[in-house]
ZADRENTI-756941 format. One line per 3 residues: their letters; for each residue x, y, z of N, C-alpha, C, CB. Coordinates in nm, 2 decimals, padded with zeros to 4 digits, m for minus. Glycine has a CB too. Layout:
A> X Y Z X Y Z X Y Z X Y Z ~ ...
//
This chain:
MIN> 20.93 07.26 m02.75 20.87 07.37 m02.82 20.78 07.32 m02.93 20.98 07.46 m02.87 ~ 20.68 07.41 m02.96 20.58 07.37 m03.05 20.61 07.44 m03.18 20.44 07.41 m03.00 ~ 20.61 07.36 m03.29 20.62 07.42 m03.42 20.49 07.47 m03.47 20.68 07.31 m03.52
SIT> 20.50 07.56 m03.55 20.38 07.62 m03.60 20.32 07.53 m03.72 20.40 07.76 m03.65 ~ 20.19 07.55 m03.74 20.12 07.47 m03.84 20.13 07.56 m03.97 19.98 07.43 m03.80 ~ 20.18 07.51 m04.07 20.19 07.59 m04.19 20.08 07.56 m04.29 20.33 07.56 m04.25
SIT> 20.03 07.44 m04.30 19.93 07.42 m04.40 19.82 07.32 m04.35 19.99 07.36 m04.53 ~ 19.71 07.33 m04.41 19.60 07.24 m04.37 19.58 07.15 m04.49 19.47 07.32 m04.33 ~ 19.58 07.03 m04.47 19.55 06.93 m04.57 19.41 06.89 m04.56 19.65 06.81 m04.57
QVP> 19.34 06.88 m04.67 19.20 06.84 m04.67 19.19 06.69 m04.68 19.13 06.91 m04.78 ~ 19.11 06.63 m04.60 19.09 06.49 m04.59 18.96 06.46 m04.68 19.07 06.44 m04.44 ~ 18.97 06.36 m04.76 18.86 06.33 m04.84 18.74 06.28 m04.76 18.89 06.22 m04.95
TVT> 18.62 06.31 m04.79 18.51 06.27 m04.71 18.46 06.14 m04.76 18.40 06.38 m04.72 ~ 18.41 06.06 m04.67 18.35 05.93 m04.70 18.20 05.95 m04.72 18.39 05.83 m04.59 ~ 18.16 05.91 m04.83 18.01 05.92 m04.85 17.94 05.79 m04.82 17.99 05.96 m05.00
HVE> 18.00 05.68 m04.83 17.93 05.55 m04.81 18.01 05.47 m04.71 17.90 05.48 m04.94 ~ 17.96 05.44 m04.59 18.02 05.35 m04.49 17.93 05.23 m04.47 18.05 05.43 m04.36 ~ 17.98 05.12 m04.49 17.90 05.00 m04.48 17.94 04.93 m04.35 17.92 04.90 m04.60
DKK> 17.84 04.89 m04.27 17.87 04.82 m04.15 17.91 04.68 m04.18 17.74 04.82 m04.05 ~ 18.03 04.65 m04.14 18.09 04.52 m04.16 18.01 04.41 m04.11 18.24 04.52 m04.11 ~ 17.96 04.43 m03.99 17.88 04.32 m03.92 17.76 04.29 m04.00 17.84 04.37 m03.78
KSQ> 17.69 04.39 m04.06 17.57 04.37 m04.13 17.60 04.29 m04.26 17.50 04.50 m04.17 ~ 17.71 04.31 m04.32 17.74 04.24 m04.44 17.77 04.09 m04.41 17.86 04.30 m04.52 ~ 17.84 04.07 m04.30 17.87 03.94 m04.25 17.74 03.86 m04.22 17.96 03.93 m04.13
DKK> 17.64 03.93 m04.16 17.52 03.87 m04.12 17.44 03.83 m04.25 17.43 03.96 m04.04 ~ 17.45 03.91 m04.35 17.39 03.88 m04.48 17.45 03.75 m04.54 17.40 03.99 m04.58 ~ 17.58 03.74 m04.54 17.65 03.62 m04.59 17.61 03.50 m04.51 17.80 03.64 m04.58
TTI> 17.60 03.51 m04.38 17.57 03.40 m04.29 17.43 03.35 m04.32 17.58 03.44 m04.14 ~ 17.34 03.45 m04.34 17.20 03.41 m04.37 17.19 03.34 m04.51 17.11 03.54 m04.38 ~ 17.26 03.39 m04.61 17.27 03.33 m04.74 17.32 03.19 m04.73 17.35 03.41 m04.84
EME> 17.43 03.17 m04.65 17.50 03.04 m04.63 17.40 02.95 m04.56 17.63 03.06 m04.56 ~ 17.33 03.00 m04.46 17.25 02.91 m04.39 17.13 02.86 m04.47 17.19 02.99 m04.26 ~ 17.09 02.94 m04.56 16.98 02.90 m04.65 17.02 02.79 m04.74 16.92 03.02 m04.73
KQD> 17.15 02.79 m04.78 17.20 02.69 m04.87 17.23 02.55 m04.81 17.32 02.74 m04.94 ~ 17.24 02.55 m04.67 17.28 02.43 m04.60 17.17 02.32 m04.61 17.32 02.46 m04.46 ~ 17.21 02.20 m04.59 17.11 02.09 m04.58 17.03 02.10 m04.46 17.18 01.95 m04.58
SYE> 16.91 02.05 m04.46 16.82 02.05 m04.35 16.80 01.91 m04.30 16.69 02.12 m04.38 ~ 16.75 01.90 m04.17 16.73 01.77 m04.11 16.58 01.76 m04.07 16.82 01.75 m03.98 ~ 16.52 01.66 m04.12 16.38 01.64 m04.08 16.37 01.51 m04.00 16.29 01.63 m04.21
AKE> 16.32 01.53 m03.88 16.31 01.41 m03.79 16.19 01.32 m03.84 16.29 01.45 m03.64 ~ 16.22 01.20 m03.86 16.12 01.10 m03.90 16.08 01.03 m03.77 16.16 01.01 m04.01 ~ 16.05 00.90 m03.78 16.01 00.83 m03.66 16.14 00.79 m03.58 15.94 00.70 m03.70
EKQ> 16.12 00.79 m03.45 16.23 00.76 m03.36 16.27 00.62 m03.37 16.20 00.81 m03.22 ~ 16.39 00.59 m03.38 16.44 00.45 m03.38 16.48 00.41 m03.24 16.55 00.42 m03.48 ~ 16.46 00.29 m03.20 16.51 00.23 m03.07 16.66 00.22 m03.09 16.44 00.09 m03.04
LEK> 16.73 00.29 m03.00 16.88 00.29 m03.01 16.93 00.16 m02.96 16.94 00.40 m02.93 ~ 17.03 00.10 m03.02 17.09 m00.02 m02.98 17.19 00.01 m02.87 17.15 m00.10 m03.09 ~ 17.19 m00.07 m02.77 17.29 m00.05 m02.66 17.43 m00.09 m02.71 17.25 m00.12 m02.53
VTY> 17.53 m00.01 m02.69 17.66 m00.05 m02.73 17.76 m00.06 m02.62 17.71 00.06 m02.83 ~ 17.70 m00.07 m02.50 17.79 m00.09 m02.38 17.74 m00.21 m02.31 17.79 00.03 m02.29 ~ 17.82 m00.26 m02.22 17.78 m00.38 m02.14 17.72 m00.33 m02.01 17.90 m00.47 m02.11
DKP> 17.63 m00.42 m01.96 17.57 m00.39 m01.83 17.68 m00.41 m01.72 17.45 m00.48 m01.80 ~ 17.66 m00.35 m01.61 17.75 m00.38 m01.50 17.73 m00.52 m01.46 17.73 m00.28 m01.38 ~ 17.83 m00.59 m01.41 17.81 m00.73 m01.36 17.70 m00.73 m01.25 17.94 m00.79 m01.31
KGT> 17.62 m00.83 m01.25 17.51 m00.84 m01.16 17.56 m00.87 m01.02 17.41 m00.94 m01.20 ~ 17.68 m00.93 m01.01 17.73 m00.96 m00.88 17.88 m00.98 m00.89 17.66 m01.08 m00.82 ~ 17.95 m00.99 m00.78 18.09 m01.02 m00.79 18.11 m01.15 m00.73 18.17 m00.91 m00.71
VDT> 18.23 m01.21 m00.76 18.26 m01.34 m00.71 18.27 m01.33 m00.55 18.40 m01.39 m00.76 ~ 18.20 m01.42 m00.49 18.20 m01.42 m00.34 18.32 m01.50 m00.29 18.06 m01.49 m00.29 ~ 18.43 m01.42 m00.27 18.55 m01.49 m00.23 18.55 m01.55 m00.09 18.66 m01.38 m00.23
KTI> 18.47 m01.49 00.00 18.46 m01.54 00.14 18.39 m01.68 00.13 18.37 m01.45 00.23 ~ 18.29 m01.70 00.06 18.22 m01.83 00.04 18.31 m01.93 m00.02 18.09 m01.82 m00.04 ~ 18.38 m01.88 m00.12 18.48 m01.97 m00.19 18.59 m02.02 m00.10 18.54 m01.90 m00.31
AAL> 18.64 m01.93 m00.02 18.74 m01.97 00.08 18.69 m02.07 00.19 18.80 m01.84 00.15 ~ 18.57 m02.04 00.23 18.51 m02.13 00.33 18.48 m02.27 00.27 18.37 m02.07 00.38 ~ 18.44 m02.27 00.15 18.41 m02.40 00.08 18.54 m02.47 00.05 18.34 m02.38 m00.06
KKE> 18.65 m02.40 00.02 18.78 m02.46 00.00 18.83 m02.53 00.13 18.88 m02.36 m00.05 ~ 18.81 m02.46 00.24 18.85 m02.51 00.37 18.77 m02.63 00.40 18.84 m02.40 00.48 ~ 18.64 m02.63 00.38 18.56 m02.75 00.41 18.59 m02.87 00.32 18.41 m02.71 00.39
SEK> 18.62 m02.84 00.19 18.66 m02.94 00.10 18.80 m03.00 00.14 18.67 m02.89 m00.04 ~ 18.89 m02.92 00.18 19.02 m02.97 00.23 19.00 m03.06 00.35 19.12 m02.85 00.26 ~ 18.91 m03.02 00.44 18.89 m03.10 00.56 18.83 m03.24 00.52 18.79 m03.03 00.65
AHE> 18.74 m03.24 00.43 18.68 m03.37 00.38 18.79 m03.45 00.31 18.56 m03.35 00.28 ~ 18.87 m03.39 00.24 18.98 m03.46 00.17 19.08 m03.52 00.27 19.06 m03.36 00.08 ~ 19.11 m03.44 00.38 19.20 m03.49 00.48 19.14 m03.61 00.55 19.22 m03.38 00.59
QLK> 19.00 m03.61 00.57 18.94 m03.73 00.64 18.95 m03.85 00.55 18.79 m03.70 00.66 ~ 18.94 m03.84 00.42 18.95 m03.95 00.33 19.09 m04.00 00.32 18.90 m03.91 00.19 ~ 19.19 m03.90 00.32 19.33 m03.94 00.32 19.37 m04.01 00.45 19.41 m03.81 00.30
ELV> 19.32 m03.97 00.56 19.34 m04.03 00.69 19.29 m04.17 00.69 19.28 m03.95 00.80 ~ 19.17 m04.19 00.63 19.11 m04.32 00.62 19.20 m04.42 00.55 18.97 m04.32 00.55 ~ 19.24 m04.38 00.43 19.33 m04.46 00.35 19.46 m04.49 00.42 19.36 m04.40 00.21
EQL> 19.52 m04.39 00.48 19.64 m04.40 00.55 19.63 m04.50 00.67 19.69 m04.26 00.61 ~ 19.52 m04.49 00.74 19.50 m04.59 00.85 19.48 m04.73 00.80 19.38 m04.55 00.94 ~ 19.41 m04.74 00.69 19.39 m04.87 00.63 19.53 m04.94 00.60 19.30 m04.86 00.50
LKR> 19.61 m04.86 00.53 19.75 m04.91 00.49 19.83 m04.94 00.61 19.82 m04.80 00.40 ~ 19.83 m04.86 00.72 19.91 m04.88 00.84 19.86 m05.01 00.91 19.90 m04.76 00.93 ~ 19.73 m05.03 00.91 19.68 m05.16 00.98 19.73 m05.28 00.90 19.53 m05.15 00.98
QGY> 19.76 m05.27 00.78 19.81 m05.38 00.70 19.96 m05.38 00.69 19.75 m05.38 00.56 ~ 20.03 m05.30 00.77 20.17 m05.30 00.77 20.24 m05.23 00.66 20.22 m05.44 00.77 ~ 20.17 m05.14 00.59 20.23 m05.07 00.48 20.30 m04.94 00.54 20.13 m05.02 00.37
TWD> 20.41 m04.91 00.48 20.49 m04.79 00.51 20.49 m04.70 00.38 20.63 m04.82 00.56 ~ 20.53 m04.58 00.40 20.54 m04.49 00.28 20.64 m04.55 00.18 20.59 m04.35 00.32 ~ 20.75 m04.61 00.22 20.84 m04.67 00.13 20.78 m04.77 00.04 20.96 m04.73 00.20
KII> 20.70 m04.86 00.11 20.63 m04.97 00.03 20.53 m04.91 m00.06 20.57 m05.07 00.13 ~ 20.46 m04.80 m00.02 20.36 m04.74 m00.10 20.43 m04.67 m00.23 20.28 m04.63 m00.02 ~ 20.54 m04.61 m00.20 20.61 m04.54 m00.31 20.66 m04.64 m00.42 20.73 m04.47 m00.26
QGD> 20.69 m04.76 m00.37 20.73 m04.87 m00.47 20.62 m04.92 m00.55 20.79 m04.99 m00.39 ~ 20.49 m04.89 m00.51 20.38 m04.92 m00.59 20.33 m05.07 m00.57 20.40 m04.90 m00.73 ~ 20.37 m05.13 m00.46 20.33 m05.27 m00.43 20.20 m05.27 m00.36 20.44 m05.34 m00.34
FDD> 20.09 m05.28 m00.43 19.96 m05.28 m00.37 19.88 m05.41 m00.39 19.88 m05.17 m00.44 ~ 19.95 m05.51 m00.43 19.88 m05.64 m00.45 19.82 m05.70 m00.32 19.98 m05.74 m00.51 ~ 19.88 m05.67 m00.21 19.84 m05.74 m00.09 19.74 m05.65 m00.01 19.96 m05.77 00.00
IKV> 19.70 m05.54 m00.06 19.61 m05.45 00.02 19.47 m05.51 00.02 19.61 m05.31 m00.04 ~ 19.41 m05.52 00.14 19.28 m05.57 00.15 19.20 m05.46 00.23 19.27 m05.71 00.22 ~ 19.08 m05.43 00.19 19.00 m05.34 00.26 18.93 m05.41 00.37 18.89 m05.27 00.16
DDI> 18.97 m05.37 00.50 18.92 m05.44 00.61 18.78 m05.38 00.66 19.02 m05.43 00.73 ~ 18.72 m05.44 00.75 18.59 m05.40 00.80 18.59 m05.26 00.86 18.53 m05.50 00.90 ~ 18.69 m05.22 00.93 18.70 m05.09 00.98 18.70 m04.98 00.87 18.83 m05.07 01.07
AVE> 18.78 m05.00 00.77 18.78 m04.91 00.66 18.65 m04.90 00.59 18.89 m04.95 00.56 ~ 18.58 m05.02 00.57 18.45 m05.02 00.51 18.35 m04.93 00.59 18.40 m05.16 00.49 ~ 18.35 m04.95 00.72 18.26 m04.88 00.81 18.29 m04.73 00.80 18.26 m04.93 00.95
EAK> 18.42 m04.69 00.81 18.46 m04.55 00.80 18.42 m04.49 00.67 18.61 m04.54 00.83 ~ 18.44 m04.56 00.56 18.40 m04.51 00.43 18.25 m04.49 00.42 18.45 m04.61 00.32 ~ 18.18 m04.59 00.47 18.03 m04.58 00.47 17.98 m04.45 00.55 17.96 m04.70 00.53
ALI> 18.05 m04.43 00.66 18.01 m04.31 00.74 18.04 m04.18 00.66 18.09 m04.31 00.87 ~ 18.15 m04.18 00.59 18.19 m04.06 00.51 18.09 m04.03 00.40 18.33 m04.08 00.45 ~ 18.04 m04.13 00.33 17.95 m04.11 00.22 17.80 m04.13 00.26 17.99 m04.21 00.11
AED> 17.77 m04.15 00.38 17.63 m04.16 00.43 17.56 m04.03 00.40 17.63 m04.19 00.58 ~ 17.43 m04.03 00.40 17.35 m03.91 00.36 17.39 m03.79 00.44 17.20 m03.94 00.38 ~ 17.42 m03.81 00.57 17.46 m03.70 00.66 17.61 m03.69 00.67 17.40 m03.71 00.79
GPL> 17.69 m03.77 00.60 17.83 m03.77 00.61 17.89 m03.65 00.53 17.89 m03.90 00.56 ~ 18.02 m03.62 00.56 18.08 m03.50 00.49 18.10 m03.52 00.34 18.22 m03.47 00.56 ~ 18.11 m03.65 00.30 18.12 m03.68 00.15 17.99 m03.74 00.10 18.24 m03.77 00.13
GAE> 17.88 m03.73 00.17 17.76 m03.78 00.12 17.70 m03.69 00.01 17.65 m03.79 00.24 ~ 17.60 m03.74 m00.06 17.54 m03.66 m00.17 17.49 m03.53 m00.13 17.43 m03.75 m00.23 ~ 17.42 m03.52 m00.02 17.36 m03.39 00.03 17.46 m03.28 00.05 17.27 m03.42 00.15
KTS> 17.56 m03.31 00.14 17.66 m03.21 00.17 17.75 m03.18 00.05 17.74 m03.26 00.29 ~ 17.79 m03.28 m00.02 17.87 m03.26 m00.14 17.80 m03.17 m00.24 17.92 m03.39 m00.20 ~ 17.67 m03.20 m00.27 17.59 m03.12 m00.36 17.58 m02.98 m00.31 17.45 m03.18 m00.39
DRI> 17.56 m02.96 m00.18 17.55 m02.82 m00.12 17.68 m02.75 m00.15 17.53 m02.83 00.03 ~ 17.80 m02.81 m00.13 17.92 m02.74 m00.16 17.94 m02.71 m00.30 18.04 m02.83 m00.11 ~ 17.90 m02.80 m00.39 17.91 m02.77 m00.53 17.82 m02.65 m00.57 17.88 m02.90 m00.62
VDF> 17.70 m02.65 m00.53 17.61 m02.55 m00.56 17.65 m02.41 m00.50 17.46 m02.58 m00.51 ~ 17.69 m02.42 m00.37 17.74 m02.29 m00.31 17.86 m02.24 m00.39 17.78 m02.32 m00.16 ~ 17.95 m02.32 m00.43 18.06 m02.28 m00.51 18.02 m02.22 m00.64 18.16 m02.40 m00.53
AIA> 17.93 m02.29 m00.71 17.88 m02.24 m00.84 17.82 m02.10 m00.82 17.78 m02.34 m00.90 ~ 17.73 m02.08 m00.72 17.67 m01.95 m00.70 17.77 m01.85 m00.67 17.56 m01.96 m00.59 ~ 17.87 m01.88 m00.58 17.97 m01.79 m00.54 18.06 m01.75 m00.66 18.06 m01.85 m00.43
ISG> 18.10 m01.84 m00.74 18.19 m01.81 m00.85 18.12 m01.73 m00.96 18.24 m01.94 m00.91 ~ 17.98 m01.75 m00.97 17.90 m01.67 m01.07 17.87 m01.53 m01.02 17.78 m01.75 m01.11 ~ 17.89 m01.51 m00.89 17.85 m01.38 m00.84 17.70 m01.37 m00.82 17.90 m01.26 m00.92
GDK> 17.64 m01.49 m00.81 17.49 m01.49 m00.80 17.42 m01.45 m00.92 17.45 m01.39 m00.69 ~ 17.48 m01.45 m01.03 17.42 m01.41 m01.16 17.35 m01.54 m01.22 17.53 m01.36 m01.26 ~ 17.22 m01.53 m01.21 17.13 m01.64 m01.26 17.14 m01.66 m01.41 16.99 m01.62 m01.21
TKL> 17.18 m01.56 m01.48 17.19 m01.58 m01.63 17.30 m01.67 m01.67 17.21 m01.44 m01.70 ~ 17.39 m01.71 m01.57 17.50 m01.80 m01.60 17.46 m01.94 m01.57 17.62 m01.76 m01.51 ~ 17.34 m01.97 m01.54 17.29 m02.11 m01.50 17.34 m02.21 m01.60 17.14 m02.11 m01.48
EEL> 17.31 m02.19 m01.72 17.34 m02.30 m01.82 17.49 m02.32 m01.83 17.29 m02.26 m01.96 ~ 17.57 m02.21 m01.82 17.72 m02.22 m01.82 17.77 m02.30 m01.70 17.78 m02.08 m01.82 ~ 17.71 m02.27 m01.58 17.74 m02.34 m01.46 17.71 m02.49 m01.47 17.67 m02.28 m01.34
KAA> 17.59 m02.52 m01.52 17.55 m02.66 m01.54 17.64 m02.73 m01.63 17.40 m02.67 m01.59 ~ 17.68 m02.67 m01.74 17.76 m02.73 m01.84 17.90 m02.76 m01.78 17.78 m02.64 m01.97 ~ 17.95 m02.67 m01.70 18.08 m02.70 m01.64 18.08 m02.81 m01.54 18.13 m02.57 m01.57
IDK> 17.97 m02.82 m01.46 17.95 m02.92 m01.36 17.93 m03.06 m01.44 17.83 m02.90 m01.27 ~ 17.85 m03.06 m01.54 17.83 m03.18 m01.62 17.96 m03.23 m01.68 17.73 m03.15 m01.73 ~ 18.04 m03.14 m01.73 18.17 m03.17 m01.78 18.26 m03.24 m01.67 18.24 m03.05 m01.84
GFK> 18.26 m03.18 m01.55 18.34 m03.23 m01.44 18.30 m03.38 m01.41 18.33 m03.14 m01.32 ~ 18.17 m03.40 m01.40 18.12 m03.53 m01.36 18.16 m03.63 m01.47 17.97 m03.53 m01.34 ~ 18.15 m03.59 m01.60 18.18 m03.68 m01.71 18.33 m03.71 m01.71 18.14 m03.62 m01.85
EAE> 18.41 m03.62 m01.68 18.56 m03.64 m01.67 18.59 m03.74 m01.56 18.64 m03.51 m01.64 ~ 18.52 m03.72 m01.44 18.54 m03.82 m01.33 18.50 m03.96 m01.37 18.46 m03.77 m01.21 ~ 18.38 m03.97 m01.44 18.33 m04.10 m01.48 18.43 m04.16 m01.58 18.20 m04.08 m01.55
KIL> 18.49 m04.08 m01.67 18.59 m04.14 m01.76 18.71 m04.19 m01.69 18.63 m04.03 m01.87 ~ 18.76 m04.11 m01.59 18.88 m04.15 m01.52 18.86 m04.27 m01.44 18.93 m04.03 m01.43 ~ 18.74 m04.28 m01.37 18.71 m04.39 m01.28 18.65 m04.51 m01.35 18.62 m04.34 m01.17
GGL> 18.61 m04.50 m01.48 18.55 m04.61 m01.55 18.40 m04.62 m01.50 18.62 m04.73 m01.52 ~ 18.34 m04.52 m01.46 18.20 m04.52 m01.41 18.19 m04.44 m01.28 18.15 m04.67 m01.39 ~ 18.07 m04.41 m01.24 18.06 m04.34 m01.11 17.98 m04.42 m01.01 17.98 m04.21 m01.14
PEV> 18.02 m04.42 m00.89 17.94 m04.49 m00.78 17.80 m04.42 m00.77 18.02 m04.49 m00.65 ~ 17.72 m04.49 m00.70 17.58 m04.44 m00.68 17.58 m04.31 m00.61 17.50 m04.54 m00.61 ~ 17.66 m04.29 m00.51 17.67 m04.16 m00.44 17.70 m04.05 m00.53 17.77 m04.17 m00.32
SKR> 17.78 m04.07 m00.62 17.82 m03.96 m00.72 17.70 m03.93 m00.81 17.94 m04.00 m00.80 ~ 17.63 m04.03 m00.85 17.51 m04.01 m00.94 17.41 m03.93 m00.87 17.46 m04.14 m00.99 ~ 17.39 m03.97 m00.74 17.29 m03.90 m00.65 17.33 m03.75 m00.63 17.27 m03.97 m00.52
TYD> 17.46 m03.73 m00.61 17.52 m03.60 m00.59 17.49 m03.51 m00.72 17.67 m03.60 m00.57 ~ 17.51 m03.57 m00.84 17.49 m03.50 m00.96 17.34 m03.45 m00.97 17.53 m03.59 m01.08 ~ 17.25 m03.55 m00.95 17.11 m03.52 m00.96 17.07 m03.40 m00.86 17.03 m03.64 m00.93
LVM> 17.12 m03.41 m00.74 17.09 m03.31 m00.64 17.15 m03.17 m00.68 17.15 m03.35 m00.50 ~ 17.27 m03.17 m00.74 17.33 m03.05 m00.78 17.24 m02.98 m00.88 17.47 m03.07 m00.84 ~ 17.20 m03.06 m00.98 17.11 m03.00 m01.09 16.98 m02.95 m01.03 17.09 m03.10 m01.20
EKL> 16.92 m03.03 m00.94 16.79 m02.98 m00.88 16.81 m02.85 m00.80 16.74 m03.09 m00.79 ~ 16.92 m02.85 m00.72 16.94 m02.73 m00.64 16.97 m02.61 m00.72 17.06 m02.76 m00.54 ~ 17.04 m02.62 m00.83 17.07 m02.51 m00.92 16.94 m02.46 m00.98 17.17 m02.55 m01.03
DEW> 16.85 m02.55 m01.02 16.72 m02.51 m01.08 16.64 m02.43 m00.98 16.65 m02.63 m01.13 ~ 16.64 m02.48 m00.85 16.57 m02.42 m00.75 16.62 m02.28 m00.72 16.57 m02.50 m00.62 ~ 16.75 m02.27 m00.72 16.82 m02.14 m00.70 16.78 m02.04 m00.81 16.97 m02.15 m00.69
CQE> 16.77 m02.09 m00.93 16.74 m02.00 m01.04 16.60 m01.95 m01.04 16.77 m02.07 m01.18 ~ 16.51 m02.03 m00.98 16.37 m02.00 m00.98 16.33 m01.91 m00.85 16.28 m02.12 m00.98 ~ 16.42 m01.90 m00.76 16.40 m01.82 m00.64 16.37 m01.67 m00.68 16.51 m01.83 m00.54
NE> 16.28 m01.61 m00.62 16.25 m01.46 m00.64 16.21 m01.43 m00.78 16.36 m01.38 m00.60 ~ 16.15 m01.52 m00.85 16.11 m01.49 m00.99 15.96 m01.45 m00.99 16.13 m01.60 m01.09
//
């Protein structure tokens, strides 16, 4: 049921209504005028703060092939020494005892060794330098900017071998020279 209305209350009239949005815009404008400004001067060359992507990746297939080839050459040398010792009546027991006073390098061993280190032999300067250079290129990922680092590592290796052996044979010196020449040639390719 509906109750009856008994009185009317008068509502005060609003004479001034301010748009809230307009007042906020005025404040924003005033605030914006007070803020600092930016003036572009000359453009600076930005410094790069990230690294370039590597130029190449390590060539694991080549490294594996070189390792296999190196192991084969090592086996040939090991076989040469083993045959030399057997021809002179040495057994593993005698070798383990360290009795090497009677070992003589016979003509067969000399000829086999000469064949191994000949220019076209598996341990000759040409093929050995090829393996070293191929390994260096593979391990660097073909990155020519690493040339000096590669040369320094190879140089260190040859110096260590020289120190251990009390000098290097001529074939090793020739190998070293070829390695350095081939690395320089590789670095100058496509420049």
